[in-house]
LUMPAVO-474585 format. One record per atom (N, C-alpha, C): x, y, z; atom name. Coordinates in pm, 1 decimal, m for minus. Example, Ala and Ser with C-alpha at 12.3 -4.5 7.8 and 13.67 -1.06 7.14 Angstrom:
<rs>
       east      north         up   at
     1319.0     m569.0      780.0    N
     1230.0     m450.0      780.0   CA
     1320.0     m330.0      780.0    C
     1285.0     m225.0      708.0    N
     1367.0     m106.0      714.0   CA
     1290.0        3.0      787.0    C
</rs>
This chain:
<rs>
       east      north         up   at
       83.3     m125.5       m1.6    N
        5.1       m5.4       m0.7   CA
       91.0      124.7       m6.5    C
       32.8      213.8      m75.8    N
      112.6      356.1      m69.6   CA
      106.8      413.3       78.2    C
      212.8      467.5      107.4    N
      223.6      516.7      251.2   CA
      282.9      426.5      345.5    C
      294.9      288.5      304.5    N
      341.6      194.2      414.9   CA
      468.4      228.3      462.5    C
      496.7      217.5      587.5    N
      625.3      249.6      633.0   CA
      625.0      401.3      692.5    C
      531.2      473.8      654.2    N
      518.0      616.5      701.9   CA
      461.0      609.9      830.3    C
      506.5      716.3      917.1    N
      425.0      738.6     1035.8   CA
      297.0      813.2     1003.0    C
      198.9      812.7     1093.1    N
       87.5      896.3     1060.3   CA
      109.7     1025.7     1046.2    C
      203.8     1089.5     1120.7    N
      244.4     1230.7     1106.3   CA
      292.3     1241.7      963.2    C
      385.3     1167.1      912.4    N
      436.9     1179.9      775.6   CA
      332.4     1170.7      676.7    C
      233.8     1070.9      699.3    N
      134.1     1051.1      602.6   CA
       46.4     1182.9      597.6    C
       19.1     1241.1      717.5    N
      m63.8     1368.9      725.5   CA
        9.8     1474.0      649.4    C
      131.5     1485.2      652.3    N
      206.7     1595.0      584.1   CA
      201.1     1561.2      440.4    C
      210.0     1430.5      396.3    N
      194.7     1402.4      249.6   CA
       60.4     1446.1      200.8    C
      m44.7     1399.2      277.7    N
     m184.4     1452.4      242.3   CA
     m202.7     1587.3      232.3    C
     m155.1     1667.6      324.6    N
     m148.8     1820.1      313.1   CA
      m73.5     1879.2      179.4    C
       29.1     1799.6      155.6    N
      117.6     1855.4       32.0   CA
       48.7     1816.8      m97.7    C
      m40.9     1704.7      m93.6    N
      m94.6     1667.5     m215.3   CA
     m250.4     1651.0     m200.8    C
     m321.2     1756.7     m166.4    N
     m457.6     1750.6     m130.7   CA
     m555.6     1697.3     m252.9    C
     m509.0     1720.0     m377.1    N
     m601.4     1676.3     m486.1   CA
     m591.0     1519.0     m502.2    C
     m502.0     1456.7     m434.4    N
     m491.4     1311.2     m463.1   CA
     m572.7     1233.0     m361.6    C
     m635.9     1304.7     m251.6    N
     m706.8     1236.3     m139.1   CA
     m848.7     1274.3     m133.3    C
     m923.3     1192.3      m76.4    N
    m1063.3     1215.6      m48.5   CA
    m1078.6     1314.3       85.7    C
    m1193.9     1370.7       88.9    N
    m1224.0     1454.0      184.4   CA
    m1203.1     1387.6      329.0    C
    m1252.7     1259.5      331.1    N
    m1241.2     1180.0      457.2   CA
    m1084.4     1165.4      482.1    C
    m1007.1     1131.2      395.3    N
     m870.7     1106.3      429.5   CA
     m804.5     1250.3      471.2    C
     m840.9     1359.9      397.5    N
     m788.1     1486.8      444.2   CA
     m826.1     1516.4      592.8    C
     m948.4     1483.8      624.3    N
    m1005.5     1503.4      750.5   CA
     m926.0     1425.4      858.2    C
     m897.9     1297.1      827.5    N
     m816.2     1215.3      912.0   CA
     m682.4     1271.6      932.9    C
     m624.1     1310.2      830.2    N
     m487.4     1369.2      843.7   CA
     m492.4     1489.3      928.1    C
     m589.2     1570.2      912.4    N
     m591.7     1696.9      999.4   CA
     m614.7     1664.5     1141.0    C
     m706.0     1546.5     1166.0    N
     m743.0     1494.4     1287.5   CA
     m603.8     1444.0     1358.8    C
     m522.9     1381.5     1277.8    N
     m402.8     1315.6     1333.7   CA
     m299.9     1431.4     1379.8    C
     m302.3     1534.6     1312.4    N
     m208.6     1646.1     1343.5   CA
     m258.1     1720.1     1468.9    C
     m394.0     1739.3     1465.1    N
     m453.3     1791.3     1584.3   CA
     m415.2     1709.5     1710.5    C
     m451.2     1573.9     1700.4    N
     m433.0     1492.8     1813.9   CA
     m295.0     1491.0     1862.2    C
     m195.2     1491.0     1766.2    N
      m52.1     1477.6     1805.6   CA
       m4.2     1601.2     1874.2    C
      m59.3     1722.6     1828.2    N
      m23.1     1852.3     1905.7   CA
      m82.4     1845.2     2038.9    C
     m211.2     1805.5     2063.3    N
     m259.9     1800.3     2185.8   CA
     m184.2     1705.7     2289.0    C
     m156.5     1588.2     2223.3    N
      m83.1     1488.4     2311.7   CA
       52.5     1559.9     2363.1    C
      119.1     1619.2     2262.1    N
      249.1     1683.4     2296.8   CA
      234.4     1788.2     2400.9    C
      117.7     1849.7     2415.0    N
       89.7     1947.1     2518.9   CA
       55.5     1889.8     2645.5    C
       36.2     1765.6     2648.7    N
       21.3     1687.0     2773.9   CA
     m125.3     1644.7     2796.9    C
     m220.0     1670.2     2717.5    N
     m365.2     1640.2     2745.2   CA
     m379.1     1480.3     2748.4    C
     m469.2     1442.5     2831.5    N
     m477.9     1294.8     2833.4   CA
     m579.3     1251.1     2738.2    C
     m592.3     1119.6     2699.3    N
     m682.8     1055.3     2587.9   CA
     m816.9     1106.7     2605.0    C
     m877.8     1103.3     2710.9    N
    m1022.7     1134.1     2744.2   CA
    m1048.7     1270.0     2711.7    C
     m968.3     1373.5     2749.0    N
     m979.8     1502.4     2715.1   CA
     m963.5     1529.7     2563.0    C
     m868.0     1470.2     2504.4    N
     m848.8     1478.7     2369.4   CA
     m963.7     1425.0     2288.9    C
    m1012.6     1311.1     2328.4    N
    m1128.5     1259.1     2260.1   CA
    m1248.8     1340.3     2282.0    C
    m1276.4     1380.0     2383.2    N
    m1390.3     1480.1     2417.3   CA
    m1387.2     1606.5     2337.9    C
    m1264.6     1652.8     2324.3    N
    m1247.3     1782.1     2237.0   CA
    m1272.5     1762.7     2099.1    C
    m1220.6     1658.0     2044.5    N
    m1232.7     1625.9     1890.4   CA
    m1380.0     1593.8     1879.5    C
    m1443.4     1522.7     1957.1    N
    m1581.9     1500.1     1934.8   CA
    m1673.5     1628.6     1934.3    C
    m1638.0     1714.9     2021.4    N
    m1709.7     1848.2     2015.4   CA
    m1679.4     1924.1     1885.1    C
    m1561.8     1896.8     1833.6    N
    m1529.3     1967.4     1707.8   CA
    m1591.5     1902.9     1579.1    C
    m1656.3     1787.8     1616.5    N
    m1749.2     1732.7     1509.9   CA
    m1674.3     1627.6     1426.3    C
    m1556.1     1582.1     1473.6    N
    m1504.7     1458.2     1415.4   CA
    m1580.3     1334.8     1450.5    C
    m1602.1     1248.7     1345.0    N
    m1675.6     1114.3     1388.4   CA
    m1597.7     1034.3     1476.6    C
    m1661.6      974.0     1559.2    N
    m1609.5      881.2     1665.6   CA
    m1513.4      772.5     1615.6    C
    m1551.3      718.9     1496.2    N
    m1458.8      605.1     1451.5   CA
    m1338.7      654.9     1399.8    C
    m1337.1      785.6     1346.0    N
    m1215.7      841.5     1300.1   CA
    m1121.9      882.4     1416.0    C
    m1178.3      926.4     1521.2    N
    m1097.2      962.1     1648.1   CA
    m1041.4      824.7     1692.0    C
    m1119.8      719.7     1701.6    N
    m1063.5      593.4     1743.2   CA
     m953.5      542.8     1658.3    C
     m967.5      546.2     1521.3    N
     m870.5      510.2     1423.4   CA
     m741.0      581.3     1446.7    C
     m747.0      711.3     1474.2    N
     m633.8      785.5     1493.3   CA
     m553.4      746.5     1613.8    C
     m624.2      746.7     1710.5    N
     m583.6      696.5     1854.9   CA
     m524.3      565.1     1846.4    C
     m582.2      467.6     1777.2    N
     m537.1      334.9     1768.8   CA
     m416.2      325.1     1692.0    C
     m400.5      408.1     1602.4    N
     m273.2      406.2     1512.5   CA
     m158.0      483.4     1564.7    C
     m155.1      494.7     1697.2    N
      m41.9      541.6     1765.5   CA
       28.6      673.7     1732.7    C
      m48.1      769.7     1729.5    N
       22.3      905.8     1687.5   CA
      130.0      941.7     1809.5    C
</rs>
């Protein structure tokens, strides 16, 4: 698969650099991954991050996917 071996962060940067190659859902997941990573770096815990992202309107399954893929 394309993107194999990339971290989620690297993939997110790749999506940002090539927006015309990706679906809206993929772009949203990339944006979510970056938001999640920056919140994690600032020391928020998972429950707070999940609650915040849910309030921003991200679908639950996408939040779980990003969290499960070890940002």
